[in-house]
C-alpha positions in Angstrom: 38.0 114.3 11.6 37.0 113.4 8.1 35.7 115.7 5.5 34.9 115.1 1.8 37.2 116.1 -0.9 37.3 119.9 -1.5 39.4 122.7 -2.7 42.2 123.5 -0.3 41.1 127.0 0.1 37.5 126.2 0.6 38.4 123.6 3.4 40.6 126.2 5.3 38.1 128.8 4.8 35.7 126.9 7.2 38.5 126.2 9.7 40.0 128.9 11.7 41.8 129.3 15.2 39.5 131.5 17.3 40.7 133.3 20.4 39.9 131.8 23.7 37.5 134.0 25.6 37.1 132.3 29.1 38.7 133.5 32.3 41.8 132.0 33.7 39.7 130.2 36.5 37.5 128.7 34.0 40.4 127.7 31.8 42.1 125.9 34.8 38.8 124.2 35.7 38.4 123.0 32.2 41.7 121.2 32.4 41.1 119.8 35.8 37.8 118.3 34.7 39.5 117.1 31.6 42.2 115.2 33.6 39.5 113.8 36.0 37.6 112.3 33.0 40.7 111.0 31.5 41.8 109.4 34.8 38.2 107.8 35.3 38.4 106.4 31.8 41.7 104.9 32.1 41.4 103.5 35.6 37.8 102.3 35.0 38.7 100.2 32.0 42.1 99.1 33.5 40.0 97.5 36.3 37.7 95.7 33.8 40.9 94.4 31.9 42.4 93.3 35.2 39.4 91.6 36.4 38.7 89.6 33.3 42.3 88.4 32.7 43.0 87.6 36.4 39.9 86.0 37.7 39.3 82.5 36.2 35.6 82.5 36.7 35.5 85.5 34.3 37.3 83.7 31.5 34.1 83.2 29.5 33.6 83.8 25.7 31.2 86.9 26.3 33.9 88.4 28.7 36.5 88.0 25.9 34.3 90.5 24.0 34.0 92.7 27.0 37.9 92.6 27.4 38.2 93.7 23.7 35.9 96.6 24.3 37.7 97.6 27.5 41.1 97.6 25.7 39.8 99.8 23.1 38.1 102.0 25.6 41.4 102.3 27.7 43.4 103.2 24.6 40.9 105.9 23.7 41.1 107.3 27.2 45.0 107.1 27.4 46.0 108.2 23.8 43.0 110.1 22.3 41.1 112.0 25.0 43.9 114.0 26.4 44.8 115.5 23.0 41.2 115.8 22.1 40.4 117.8 25.3 43.4 120.1 24.7 42.2 120.5 21.1 38.5 121.4 22.4 39.8 123.8 25.2 42.5 125.7 23.1 40.2 125.7 20.1 43.4 124.9 18.1 45.4 121.9 17.0 49.0 122.5 18.5 50.6 119.2 18.1 51.9 119.5 14.5 51.5 117.7 11.1 53.0 114.4 11.9 51.2 113.8 15.2 48.1 114.8 13.3 48.4 111.8 11.0 49.1 109.5 14.0 46.2 110.8 16.0 43.7 110.6 13.1 44.9 107.0 12.2 44.6 105.8 15.7 41.4 107.6 16.3 39.8 106.1 13.2 41.0 102.5 14.3 39.7 102.8 17.9 36.4 104.3 16.7 35.7 101.4 14.3 37.0 98.9 16.8 34.5 100.2 19.4 31.4 99.9 17.4 32.4 96.4 15.9 33.0 95.3 19.5 29.6 96.4 20.5 28.2 94.6 17.3 30.1 91.3 18.3 28.6 91.4 21.8 25.2 91.9 20.1 25.8 88.7 17.9 27.1 86.8 20.9 24.1 87.6 23.1 21.6 86.8 20.2 23.3 83.3 19.5 23.2 82.6 23.2 19.6 83.3 23.6 18.2 82.1 20.3 20.4 78.8 20.0 21.6 78.1 23.6 22.6 74.4 23.0 24.4 75.3 19.6 26.0 78.1 21.4 27.4 76.0 24.3 28.6 73.4 22.1 30.2 75.6 19.3 31.2 78.8 20.9 34.3 78.6 23.1 36.9 81.1 24.7 39.3 80.3 22.1 36.8 80.6 19.3 35.8 84.2 20.6 39.6 85.0 21.1 40.2 84.2 17.4 37.3 86.5 16.5 38.5 89.2 18.7 42.0 89.1 17.0 40.6 89.0 13.6 38.4 91.9 14.3 41.3 94.0 15.5 43.4 93.0 12.3 40.6 93.6 10.0 39.8 97.0 11.5 43.5 97.9 11.1 43.8 96.8 7.6 40.7 98.7 6.6 41.8 101.9 8.2 45.3 101.8 6.8 43.8 100.9 3.4 41.3 103.8 3.4 44.1 106.3 4.5 46.5 105.1 1.7 44.2 104.6 -1.2 42.4 107.8 -0.5 45.6 109.5 -1.4 46.1 111.3 1.8 48.3 109.1 3.8 50.8 111.5 5.4 49.2 114.1 3.2 46.8 115.8 5.6 45.5 119.3 5.1 47.0 121.5 7.7 44.9 124.7 8.2 45.9 127.1 10.8 45.3 125.3 14.1 43.3 122.4 12.6 43.9 118.6 11.8 41.8 117.6 8.8 41.8 114.4 6.9 40.5 114.6 3.6 38.9 111.7 1.8 37.6 111.3 -1.9 33.9 110.5 -2.3 34.2 106.9 -3.0 36.1 106.1 0.2 33.7 108.5 2.1 30.7 106.3 1.0 32.5 103.1 2.1 33.7 104.4 5.2 30.1 105.4 6.0 28.7 102.1 5.2 31.3 99.8 6.8 32.1 102.1 9.9 28.7 103.2 10.8 25.5 101.9 8.8 26.4 98.3 8.7 27.5 97.6 12.2 24.8 100.0 13.7 22.2 98.2 11.7 23.5 94.8 13.1 23.4 96.2 16.7 19.9 97.6 16.6 18.3 94.6 14.8 20.0 92.0 17.0 19.3 93.8 20.3 15.8 94.1 19.3 15.6 90.3 18.8 17.4 89.8 22.1 14.8 91.6 24.1 11.9 89.8 22.1 13.5 86.4 23.1 14.2 87.4 26.5 10.6 88.4 26.9 9.4 85.0 25.6 11.7 83.3 27.8 10.5 85.1 30.9 6.9 84.4 29.9 7.5 80.7 29.3 9.3 80.5 32.7 6.4 82.2 34.6 4.0 79.8 33.1 6.2 76.9 34.0 6.3 78.2 37.6 2.6 77.9 37.9 2.8 74.0 37.4 6.1 73.2 39.3 7.1 72.8 42.8 8.6 75.4 45.1 12.4 74.3 44.5 12.0 74.2 40.7 10.2 77.5 41.0 13.1 79.1 43.0 15.5 77.9 40.3 13.6 79.0 37.3 12.8 82.3 39.0 16.4 82.9 39.4 17.2 82.0 35.8 14.4 84.4 34.7 15.8 87.2 36.8 19.3 86.6 35.7 18.3 86.6 32.0 16.2 89.8 32.2 19.1 91.4 34.0 21.7 90.5 31.5 19.2 91.8 28.7 18.8 94.9 30.7 22.5 95.6 31.0 23.2 94.9 27.4 20.3 97.2 26.5 21.7 100.2 28.6 25.2 99.6 27.2 23.9 99.9 23.5 21.6 102.8 24.3 24.4 104.8 25.9 26.6 104.0 22.9 24.1 105.0 20.3 23.2 108.3 22.2 26.9 109.1 22.2 27.4 108.0 18.6 24.4 109.6 17.3 25.4 113.3 16.9 28.7 112.1 15.0 26.8 109.6 12.9 24.4 112.5 11.9 27.3 114.7 11.0 28.8 111.9 8.8 25.4 111.5 7.1 24.6 115.1 6.5 28.1 116.7 6.5 28.2 117.5 2.8 24.7 119.1 3.1 24.8 121.2 6.2 27.7 123.4 7.5 29.1 122.6 10.8 31.9 124.6 12.8 35.1 122.8 13.4 34.6 123.4 17.2 31.2 121.7 17.0 32.8 118.6 15.3 35.5 118.2 17.8 32.8 118.3 20.6 30.7 115.5 18.9 33.9 113.5 18.5 34.6 114.0 22.3 31.0 112.9 23.0 31.6 109.8 21.2 35.0 109.2 23.1 33.1 109.8 26.5 31.3 106.6 26.0 34.5 104.8 26.9 34.3 106.7 30.3 30.8 105.6 30.8 30.9 101.8 29.9 32.8 100.8 33.4 30.2 102.7 35.4 27.5 100.7 33.6 29.3 97.5 34.7 29.6 98.8 38.4 26.0 99.7 38.4 24.5 96.5 37.2 27.2 93.7 37.9 28.0 92.6 41.5 31.0 90.8 40.2 32.6 93.9 38.9 32.1 95.6 42.3 33.8 92.7 44.1 36.7 92.8 41.5 37.2 96.6 42.2 37.4 95.8 46.0 39.8 93.0 45.5 41.9 95.1 43.2 42.0 98.2 45.3 42.7 96.2 48.4 45.5 94.5 46.6 44.0 91.0 47.4 44.8 90.0 43.8 48.5 89.6 44.8 47.7 86.9 47.3 48.4 83.3 46.4 45.6 81.6 44.4 43.5 84.9 44.2 42.7 84.0 40.7 40.5 81.3 42.1 38.4 83.6 44.4 34.6 83.3 43.7 33.5 86.8 42.3 30.2 85.6 41.0 28.5 84.4 44.2 
């Protein structure tokens, strides 16, 4: 949780630890539902990770970016969401000062990683559609792997640098029951631009271009079908359908991400103007984390190969000899 630099007493004045006013049954239900969401997030993204790593057919440049996104989503589900749910239910931070530092540092890293993973997928799809021949000749799995490694390293360096140079590394404000990271005005602006405005602009602009290009391709293929024989028409129709489906899946992925990001993004933009309760901020952060739960369901809903992988993994067929060669795309 980031707040701009304020007087310590002013900060703690806005953050308190209210008493919990729910019945024991509701209290238990909240924890059961929270555990279910965490389990779905961890298992769903673990299946994506195993699928992309195990099956050779899925070793494509684009899937390397999907793998990176799944890893960051898995880490969010395993190491951030449990503590965020507890914080939200208990209405208090109960894990101490040191873990507050680790939690905020890790949370900042995974948050910026997720949005840049989505941005890189947008760049990848834009290049594949706008320059298909150039993309095929230049973009390889190794190239994308290097991009992914660089992205993780740069995000880590940025987050550590921001924490250190803002003067608050291991120096968090600890109001009663709260974990608050204070940044100065300069780093607040830098964080806003690099963590939200720039990557979000890239995502929106490039995906708008992706849909325009996909629409043009679909129109061209439709016109071509009117002047070609049946076999060619069958091939081109299949190509058009696959292309439009890919654009649709990517559009849904981005739309869901933006919906989950929007409340937190508005708070970052207007946090110094409007007064927001600490409980509301934690809920907005939790909504952003829930995007990590939704992503595997998007794959399962739109990608037949993902459903086949789930079946092969659940039935333990991946432990059979040469299971990595199984055709999951047909």
